[in-house]
KEDRENDREN-990086 format. One line per 10 residues: number of its first residue (from 1); their letters; for each residue x negated, y negated, z negated of C-alpha. Coordinates in Angstrom, 2 decimals, decimal comma, m for minus. Example, Ala and Ser with C-alpha at 12.3 -4.5 7.8 and 13.67 -1.06 7.14 Angstrom:
1> as> m12,30/4,50/m7,80 ~ m13,67/1,06/m7,14
//
This chain:
1> mingyttivl> 0,00/0,00/0,00 ~ m2,82/m2,35/m0,91 ~ m4,54/m1,48/2,33 ~ m1,30/m2,38/4,21 ~ m1,06/m5,77/2,54 ~ m4,75/m6,30/3,14 ~ m4,28/m5,58/6,84 ~ m1,37/m8,00/7,08 ~ m3,32/m10,71/5,28 ~ m6,31/m10,17/7,53
11> hlviiiplla> m4,10/m10,41/10,61 ~ m2,54/m13,62/9,31 ~ m5,96/m15,04/8,51 ~ m7,00/m14,38/12,09 ~ m3,74/m15,23/13,91 ~ m2,83/m18,47/12,09 ~ m6,08/m20,28/12,98 ~ m5,74/m19,07/16,57 ~ m2,16/m20,34/16,77 ~ m3,18/m23,62/15,18
21> nniiillseh> m6,04/m23,93/17,64 ~ m3,74/m23,26/20,60 ~ m1,22/m25,80/19,32 ~ m3,98/m28,38/18,93 ~ m5,19/m27,62/22,47 ~ m1,67/m27,96/23,90 ~ m1,10/m31,22/22,05 ~ m4,49/m32,49/23,22 ~ m3,73/m31,55/26,82 ~ m0,34/m33,28/26,58
31> kinrliderr> m1,99/m36,34/25,09 ~ m4,67/m36,32/27,79 ~ m2,07/m35,91/30,56 ~ m0,02/m38,71/29,06 ~ m3,13/m40,88/28,84 ~ m3,96/m40,08/32,47 ~ m0,40/m40,97/33,53 ~ m0,58/m44,24/31,60 ~ m3,90/m45,08/33,21 ~ m2,45/m44,27/36,63
41> iivgifvrll> 0,47/m46,59/35,96 ~ m1,88/m49,36/34,82 ~ m4,11/m48,84/37,86 ~ m1,03/m48,81/40,10 ~ 0,26/m52,07/38,64 ~ m3,17/m53,68/38,99 ~ m3,52/m52,51/42,61 ~ m0,03/m53,77/43,39 ~ m0,87/m57,15/41,88 ~ m4,01/m57,36/44,01
51> eklfvilalt> m1,95/m56,51/47,09 ~ 0,50/m59,31/46,35 ~ m2,30/m61,82/45,79 ~ m3,81/m60,74/49,10 ~ m0,45/m61,20/50,84 ~ m0,04/m64,72/49,40 ~ m3,52/m65,68/50,63 ~ m2,85/m64,17/54,06 ~ 0,54/m65,85/54,45 ~ m1,01/m69,18/53,44
61> ffcgafgqfa> m3,65/m68,67/56,12 ~ m1,05/m67,89/58,78 ~ 0,91/m71,00/57,73 ~ m1,97/m73,05/59,13 ~ m2,94/m74,49/55,76 ~ m6,63/m73,93/56,54 ~ m6,43/m75,56/59,97 ~ m8,46/m78,38/61,44 ~ m6,10/m81,17/60,36 ~ m5,12/m79,58/57,05
71> lgdvipkfii> m7,27/m78,08/54,27 ~ m9,90/m77,36/56,91 ~ m11,06/m80,95/56,36 ~ m12,01/m80,27/52,73 ~ m12,86/m76,55/52,67 ~ m16,24/m75,42/54,11 ~ m15,91/m73,71/57,46 ~ m17,66/m70,52/56,35 ~ m15,03/m70,00/53,62 ~ m12,23/m70,31/56,17
81> tlirfsvwgi> m14,04/m67,85/58,43 ~ m14,44/m65,49/55,47 ~ m10,70/m65,73/54,73 ~ m9,85/m65,08/58,38 ~ m11,91/m61,92/58,68 ~ m10,97/m60,75/55,18 ~ m7,28/m60,89/56,13 ~ m7,96/m58,98/59,32 ~ m10,33/m56,44/57,76 ~ m8,28/m55,68/54,64
91> sttlicifwk> m4,96/m55,34/56,47 ~ m6,56/m53,11/59,13 ~ m8,15/m50,93/56,45 ~ m4,88/m50,58/54,55 ~ m2,80/m49,59/57,58 ~ m5,47/m46,98/58,37 ~ m5,26/m45,63/54,80 ~ m1,48/m45,38/55,09 ~ m1,66/m44,11/58,65 ~ 1,53/m42,02/58,44
101> dtifillrnk> 3,64/m45,11/57,87 ~ 1,75/m46,94/60,62 ~ 2,32/m44,27/63,26 ~ 5,98/m43,92/62,34 ~ 6,65/m47,66/62,69 ~ 4,72/m47,97/65,95 ~ 6,68/m45,10/67,46 ~ 9,89/m46,89/66,54 ~ 8,70/m50,13/68,22 ~ 7,07/m49,05/71,47
111> ilflltflsf> 8,15/m52,11/73,47 ~ 6,82/m54,57/70,90 ~ 3,58/m52,60/70,77 ~ 3,41/m52,76/74,59 ~ 3,85/m56,55/74,48 ~ 1,02/m56,82/71,95 ~ m1,19/m54,60/74,11 ~ m0,39/m56,71/77,19 ~ m1,47/m59,85/75,36 ~ m4,59/m58,07/74,14
121> isfiwsvape> m5,78/m57,13/77,64 ~ m4,74/m60,43/79,25 ~ m8,38/m61,53/79,41 ~ m8,60/m59,33/82,52 ~ m6,48/m61,74/84,58 ~ m6,99/m64,89/82,51 ~ m8,03/m68,13/84,21 ~ m10,29/m68,72/81,17 ~ m11,43/m65,19/80,21 ~ m13,99/m66,24/77,59
131> ftlsnirdvm> m11,47/m68,45/75,79 ~ m8,84/m65,71/75,96 ~ m11,28/m63,17/74,53 ~ m12,03/m65,47/71,62 ~ m8,29/m65,73/70,87 ~ m7,44/m62,04/71,15 ~ m8,48/m61,51/67,54 ~ m5,49/m63,61/66,46 ~ m3,09/m61,20/68,18 ~ m4,72/m58,21/66,52
141> mmtcfglyfa> m4,84/m59,92/63,14 ~ m1,16/m60,92/63,22 ~ m0,10/m57,47/64,39 ~ m2,16/m55,61/61,78 ~ m0,97/m57,80/58,94 ~ 2,66/m57,75/60,08 ~ 2,50/m53,96/60,28 ~ 0,97/m53,75/56,81 ~ 3,48/m56,22/55,36 ~ 6,46/m54,26/56,72
151> srftlkeqiq> 5,16/m50,83/55,73 ~ 4,05/m51,66/52,18 ~ 6,79/m53,98/50,96 ~ 10,56/m53,74/50,88 ~ 12,67/m56,51/52,42 ~ 13,39/m57,81/48,92 ~ 9,67/m58,00/48,09 ~ 8,88/m59,64/51,43 ~ 11,31/m62,50/50,80 ~ 10,03/m62,99/47,26
161> lialtlliga> 6,43/m63,23/48,49 ~ 7,35/m65,60/51,33 ~ 9,23/m67,87/48,92 ~ 6,37/m67,89/46,40 ~ 3,77/m68,60/49,10 ~ 5,72/m71,53/50,52 ~ 6,43/m72,89/47,02 ~ 2,68/m72,94/46,38 ~ 2,30/m74,71/49,74 ~ 4,97/m77,24/48,74
171> flstifslgl> 3,20/m77,90/45,44 ~ m0,20/m78,39/47,13 ~ 1,40/m80,56/49,83 ~ 2,86/m82,84/47,17 ~ m0,53/m83,16/45,47 ~ m2,34/m83,99/48,72 ~ 0,38/m86,34/49,99 ~ 0,35/m88,35/46,77 ~ m3,28/m87,97/45,71 ~ m5,08/m87,72/49,07
181> paigkhgaph> m2,80/m89,43/51,60 ~ m5,57/m89,38/54,21 ~ m4,97/m85,63/54,42 ~ m1,36/m85,31/53,26 ~ 0,24/m88,19/55,19 ~ 0,37/m89,28/58,81 ~ m1,06/m92,47/60,15 ~ 0,11/m93,94/63,46 ~ 2,36/m93,16/65,28 ~ 4,21/m91,69/62,26
191> pgawkgiygd> 2,99/m93,85/59,35 ~ 3,97/m92,52/55,95 ~ 5,43/m89,23/57,18 ~ 4,35/m86,32/55,00 ~ 2,41/m83,50/56,62 ~ 1,15/m81,91/53,40 ~ m1,42/m79,15/53,85 ~ m0,01/m78,14/57,23 ~ m1,65/m80,74/59,45 ~ 1,45/m82,12/61,18
201> knnfgsmmvl> 4,86/m83,40/60,08 ~ 6,73/m81,02/62,39 ~ 4,76/m78,04/61,10 ~ 5,36/m79,20/57,54 ~ 9,08/m79,68/58,15 ~ 9,34/m76,29/59,81 ~ 7,60/m74,56/56,90 ~ 9,93/m76,22/54,42 ~ 12,97/m75,09/56,44 ~ 11,60/m71,56/56,21
211> sslaffmlpk> 10,98/m72,10/52,50 ~ 14,56/m73,26/51,92 ~ 15,80/m70,21/53,82 ~ 13,67/m67,85/51,73 ~ 14,84/m69,38/48,44 ~ 18,45/m69,34/49,60 ~ 18,09/m65,60/50,35 ~ 16,29/m64,66/47,14 ~ 17,72/m61,56/45,41 ~ 20,23/m62,03/42,61
221> dnlklykwgg> 17,81/m60,85/39,92 ~ 15,69/m64,02/40,32 ~ 16,21/m66,89/37,89 ~ 18,78/m69,37/39,20 ~ 16,55/m72,28/38,16 ~ 13,69/m70,85/40,25 ~ 15,95/m70,09/43,22 ~ 17,82/m73,38/43,43 ~ 14,87/m75,45/42,21 ~ 12,75/m74,13/45,09
231> fivslilill> 15,62/m74,72/47,52 ~ 16,07/m78,36/46,45 ~ 12,31/m79,05/46,51 ~ 12,17/m77,66/50,06 ~ 15,02/m79,93/51,16 ~ 13,38/m83,01/49,62 ~ 10,12/m82,24/51,43 ~ 11,97/m81,79/54,73 ~ 13,29/m85,34/54,29 ~ 9,80/m86,64/53,44
241> stsktsliif> 8,38/m85,03/56,59 ~ 10,79/m87,25/58,62 ~ 11,12/m84,36/61,09 ~ 14,63/m84,77/62,53 ~ 14,41/m81,43/64,31 ~ 13,65/m79,62/61,05 ~ 16,50/m81,40/59,29 ~ 19,01/m80,47/62,01 ~ 17,85/m76,84/61,98 ~ 18,14/m76,77/58,18
251> fllilfiffy> 21,78/m77,89/58,20 ~ 22,69/m75,61/61,11 ~ 21,19/m72,59/59,34 ~ 22,88/m73,32/56,01 ~ 26,19/m73,86/57,81 ~ 25,74/m70,61/59,72 ~ 24,88/m68,61/56,59 ~ 27,78/m70,07/54,62 ~ 30,20/m69,38/57,45 ~ 28,97/m65,83/57,86
261> kefrwqgkis> 29,02/m65,02/54,14 ~ 32,50/m66,43/53,62 ~ 34,37/m65,24/56,69 ~ 32,60/m62,21/58,16 ~ 34,74/m59,23/59,00 ~ 37,85/m60,36/57,11 ~ 40,47/m59,23/59,57 ~ 42,56/m61,78/61,42 ~ 41,18/m64,78/59,54 ~ 37,72/m63,81/60,77
271> vifvdlgvll> 38,89/m63,77/64,37 ~ 40,59/m67,17/63,96 ~ 37,51/m68,80/62,48 ~ 35,23/m67,27/65,09 ~ 37,48/m68,56/67,88 ~ 37,64/m72,02/66,32 ~ 33,89/m72,00/65,79 ~ 33,22/m71,06/69,40 ~ 35,67/m73,72/70,60 ~ 34,11/m76,39/68,41
281> lgcisllifs> 30,61/m75,39/69,49 ~ 31,69/m75,52/73,13 ~ 33,14/m79,02/72,72 ~ 30,04/m80,30/70,99 ~ 27,81/m78,73/73,65 ~ 29,92/m80,32/76,40 ~ 29,64/m83,76/74,80 ~ 25,90/m83,42/74,31 ~ 25,22/m82,32/77,88 ~ 27,59/m84,92/79,33
291> ywaefltslq> 26,11/m87,81/77,35 ~ 22,58/m86,48/76,85 ~ 20,68/m89,75/77,05 ~ 23,19/m91,68/74,90 ~ 23,19/m88,92/72,28 ~ 19,40/m88,80/71,96 ~ 19,11/m92,58/71,99 ~ 21,55/m92,76/69,07 ~ 19,18/m90,45/67,18 ~ 16,30/m92,77/68,13
301> rdptltgrvp> 14,78/m90,00/70,25 ~ 13,38/m90,17/73,77 ~ 15,91/m88,78/76,31 ~ 13,03/m86,78/77,78 ~ 12,48/m85,23/74,32 ~ 9,25/m87,20/73,81 ~ 7,90/m86,16/77,19 ~ 8,79/m82,49/76,88 ~ 11,08/m82,33/79,91 ~ 8,38/m83,40/82,43
311> vwgfvisklm> 5,94/m80,94/80,81 ~ 8,50/m78,14/81,08 ~ 9,08/m78,90/84,75 ~ 5,35/m78,82/85,45 ~ 4,87/m75,59/83,48 ~ 7,70/m73,81/85,30 ~ 6,34/m74,85/88,69 ~ 2,90/m73,49/87,79 ~ 4,39/m70,32/86,32 ~ 5,98/m69,57/89,69
321> erpllgygre> 2,48/m69,46/91,18 ~ 1,55/m66,52/88,89 ~ 4,93/m65,16/87,80 ~ 4,18/m61,55/86,90 ~ 1,28/m61,70/84,41 ~ 0,77/m65,41/83,89 ~ m2,56/m67,08/83,08 ~ m3,82/m64,94/80,18 ~ m3,50/m65,64/76,48 ~ m3,81/m69,44/76,02
331> gfwapnssfa> m5,76/m69,63/79,27 ~ m3,42/m72,28/80,66 ~ m4,20/m74,60/77,72 ~ m7,91/m73,81/77,37 ~ m10,29/m76,72/76,59 ~ m10,89/m78,90/79,66 ~ m8,21/m76,96/81,54 ~ m7,07/m78,78/84,67 ~ m3,55/m77,48/84,00 ~ m3,40/m79,06/80,54
341> isagqtvtsg> m4,75/m82,35/81,92 ~ m2,19/m82,36/84,75 ~ 0,62/m81,55/82,30 ~ m0,40/m84,55/80,20 ~ m0,38/m86,80/83,27 ~ 3,29/m86,01/83,84 ~ 3,99/m87,85/80,58 ~ 1,41/m90,64/80,53 ~ m1,62/m91,81/82,47 ~ m3,52/m92,53/79,26
351> gwvtphahng> m5,56/m89,32/79,37 ~ m3,43/m87,34/76,92 ~ m4,03/m83,58/77,18 ~ m1,04/m81,38/76,39 ~ m1,94/m78,75/73,73 ~ 0,93/m76,38/74,58 ~ 4,27/m76,21/76,41 ~ 6,34/m77,35/73,39 ~ 8,48/m74,27/73,98 ~ 7,58/m70,88/72,56
361> fldialdvgl> 9,28/m68,90/75,32 ~ 7,51/m70,79/78,11 ~ 4,17/m70,25/76,37 ~ 4,78/m66,49/76,23 ~ 5,51/m66,55/79,96 ~ 2,31/m68,53/80,61 ~ 0,30/m66,01/78,56 ~ 1,67/m62,70/79,87 ~ 4,00/m63,67/82,70 ~ 7,64/m62,90/83,23
371> iglllflitf> 6,87/m59,24/82,49 ~ 5,70/m60,18/79,01 ~ 8,63/m62,56/78,49 ~ 11,03/m59,78/79,50 ~ 9,40/m57,40/77,01 ~ 9,76/m60,00/74,28 ~ 13,42/m60,63/75,12 ~ 14,14/m56,89/75,02 ~ 12,51/m56,54/71,59 ~ 14,33/m59,64/70,37
381> vitfarslkq> 17,75/m58,40/71,50 ~ 17,12/m55,01/69,85 ~ 15,94/m56,66/66,63 ~ 18,84/m59,12/66,65 ~ 21,34/m56,28/67,11 ~ 19,78/m54,44/64,17 ~ 19,94/m57,59/62,05 ~ 23,64/m57,96/62,85 ~ 24,21/m54,35/61,85 ~ 22,37/m54,92/58,57
391> ayaaeypeel> 24,25/m58,16/57,88 ~ 27,58/m56,46/58,61 ~ 27,11/m54,12/55,65 ~ 25,23/m56,66/53,49 ~ 25,81/m56,37/49,75 ~ 22,89/m58,55/48,65 ~ 21,67/m62,01/49,79 ~ 18,34/m60,68/51,07 ~ 20,13/m58,50/53,63 ~ 21,11/m61,65/55,55
401> wslaflcflv> 17,48/m62,79/55,79 ~ 16,66/m61,04/59,07 ~ 19,64/m62,49/60,94 ~ 19,03/m66,00/59,59 ~ 15,30/m65,85/60,34 ~ 15,86/m64,76/63,94 ~ 18,31/m67,65/64,46 ~ 15,71/m70,00/62,94 ~ 13,02/m68,56/65,24 ~ 15,06/m69,29/68,37
411> mnnltesfll> 15,99/m72,84/67,34 ~ 12,45/m73,60/66,21 ~ 10,95/m72,57/69,54 ~ 13,18/m74,61/71,81 ~ 11,13/m77,79/71,40 ~ 7,96/m76,43/69,75 ~ 5,68/m73,45/70,37 ~ 5,70/m71,17/67,34 ~ 5,60/m67,64/68,77 ~ 2,38/m66,13/70,10
421> rganlywvly> 0,28/m69,32/70,06 ~ m2,74/m69,13/67,74 ~ m2,53/m67,27/64,43 ~ 0,82/m68,32/63,02 ~ 3,28/m67,26/60,35 ~ 6,29/m67,04/62,66 ~ 4,92/m64,21/64,80 ~ 3,79/m62,35/61,68 ~ 7,30/m62,58/60,22 ~ 8,88/m61,65/63,55
431> istaftlsqk> 6,74/m58,52/63,70 ~ 7,43/m57,59/60,09 ~ 11,17/m58,23/60,61 ~ 11,26/m56,06/63,72 ~ 9,29/m53,30/61,99 ~ 11,45/m53,45/58,86 ~ 14,71/m53,35/60,79 ~ 13,53/m50,41/62,86 ~ 14,13/m48,26/59,79 ~ 17,62/m46,84/60,27
441> rfvkskirhi> 18,18/m44,94/57,08 ~ 16,40/m45,68/53,81 ~ 15,10/m42,97/51,51 ~ 12,61/m42,88/48,66 ~ 9,12/m42,30/49,95 ~ 7,60/m38,89/49,27 ~ 4,14/m39,78/50,46 ~ 1,68/m38,66/47,79 ~ m0,79/m41,49/48,14 ~ 1,74/m44,10/46,97
451> kylherevsi> 3,33/m42,00/44,26 ~ 2,23/m44,10/41,31 ~ 1,61/m47,40/43,06 ~ 5,20/m48,42/43,52 ~ 8,59/m47,13/44,53 ~ 9,56/m48,38/47,91 ~ 11,93/m47,56/50,70 ~ 10,91/m46,13/54,02 ~ 12,98/m44,81/56,84 ~ 13,45/m41,52/58,57
461> ni> 14,04/m41,19/62,26 ~ 17,59/m40,14/63,06
//
């Protein structure tokens, strides 16, 4: 009997420490795994923060804030060059890392990719091949960043980052306009007009219209003070820019958004308001076209749209000489270009050289011909149709962003050139909008390499 108890005691003496040791090991492993998960979360948050800071810097660059007549006057050139190639290099590296997303989006946007490729190889037929080659990097940089922006951020995040970037721009513009008016304000022929950090009053006004649009479309979970404060600041700066075009576009967009949000798809009342809206628009258009000169004179504007009409006529006549592929990317407006000089002479004999066509669609045609313009129009119609489909089922403010932005893009490019010219924010946002809308059905991503970085929505092909 004693031997039996002794055996049991011995077994307990051996087993209990082993069990305790195993429990300690299991608890340690759980603690280690939990610690690893916590570190992954912290690393993910830090990486995501770095990504957002990079996006803000890149968007500021594409806004033209570091241009020749903006902050480029006070920032050393090598720093601006470093920013330029950093934006290009980092965005290219990231889309290569997340290559699955990249390939998927490109396959869903073949026509837009073809347009980009056509612009890229346009040095082959360019009238100024060396100048075109030096500007090809802008096309690649905008495309790479737009692709990265669309694949790594949801629509909600995109709008939040755009709004924050432009708010920072508004703040810096106010500082420079008040503290350094030589940079922030225009001299003659627009004395006192604010241009902020964007180099020109029209650019400044256009950016603030985009800013007001972004703040107006901010998701509901943003503070109302932040949302409406940013919106009001943007409107005030539009007024200070004295850009009448920007002000008109602002009111048209707000009216359009309000009308759409209030009366879309509400049965018979929707049909009535649409019919009345079309009728009213038709009447206004008839009056404007019938009394064009009187209308513009009442707005204190030149009936030739400050010389734009003669330039457009000259550009169209030259486009007909090379209609299919055009003159190569920015070849028509290259330095010392005889075409640019002749275009300026249609307006004045004072030696003014036209920098661009003052129409984004004409400039696309000059760059890549009617073939390229047709490709753009196809992609735009497809993207616009997708934006209408998204807006039809919109439950949140941000889901109206794409439709509103595309309307803004068209209006903004009727009298200015804000599409493929240079490295600009508008083409970046057009690309990211097209890529984002090409996602038909949204599901949670299952890609392993972004598991702990953030939860985002990607699409599946159906």
